[in-house]
C-alpha angles and dihedrals in degrees: 000000000000089000087057090054098256095133128205125106132271092271092066094052092042091056091044090053092051092049090049089049089057093051089047087061096051100036132055111288117312096316094095094049093046091050089053091050090050093052093045094047090043089065090064090082107263096090136244095282094060089042089052091052090050095050092044090051089052089053092049092051090049091051091050090053091050093049093047092049092048094046093050092048093047094050091045092053106029096159098058099085129037112277097251092051091045091053093045094052091046091049091052091050095047095045091044093054092043089051092054092049092047092048092051091049092047089068088074090067101091094190090071088068090069095068118077094216093052098037096088092045089051091050092049091049088053090055089053091054091045092056097039104047094136136046090235091060091049092047094046096049093043092050090048092050091048091049092050093051091045089058090050091051089047090055090052089048093055092047090049093050089048093059093046106268101149098203128122125241095265090066090056092046089057099042107034101058095058089052090051088053091051090053090064090070106099099232101108144032109275090335094296109157093014091065093047093047093047095048094046093045094052101035091051087060089066094044102265123156112256094219093054092047091049091049091051093050094047093048091048090051092050090049087053090055091051092047090053095057094089086060090058089051093052091045094053092042091051092047091051090049092052091049090053090049091052091050091052091050091051091052090054 
């Protein structure tokens, strides 16, 4: 967001991320949290549209990191999943990455700006090219996104091992990212149900026990709720601060 001239230091965006993480837990998928981030960043002076582009760009970069991680893991361990599932996951990753690259390149076509339907897509594509002018910027943000998702997979791995799933980390690197992608679909509250179904469906393919997989998924979900509590604290504290500011202005 700083690269898009929104200002403020890392502390502001860290708190905003935590608050959004809380709303992600109590609202369907990540839409609620993203909407909150848009509104909060929009107050910085550049408007909600630019804030929307910034948050959407953050989501796209995160998705790229997830796809890259999953593709690398799948290609490194091709015999883990049945061949049709292996090919399907790879196809989704390849077409997803190709789609992002194509979309970013499409912003160079100025004629797209003439059409109302494509105007916003053209503007968003321009923001992508503004932020990623160099290969080093692309490599750094992609590596960071991959590292973040690797840590998330690692947390699922430790929970899984704790409930008795005797599978090595590569199995989790192959199976967990597709489930994370499924959780983006807005059909459940914070991914509950979708996550459990995805984990069970894929882990069963490699011979895992359904009860252990379900336990892992539920515990991971509960840990997510606990991890989101600091976001609730920052949200309530910020709200209280704004109310005090309004009261001071009224007294003046």
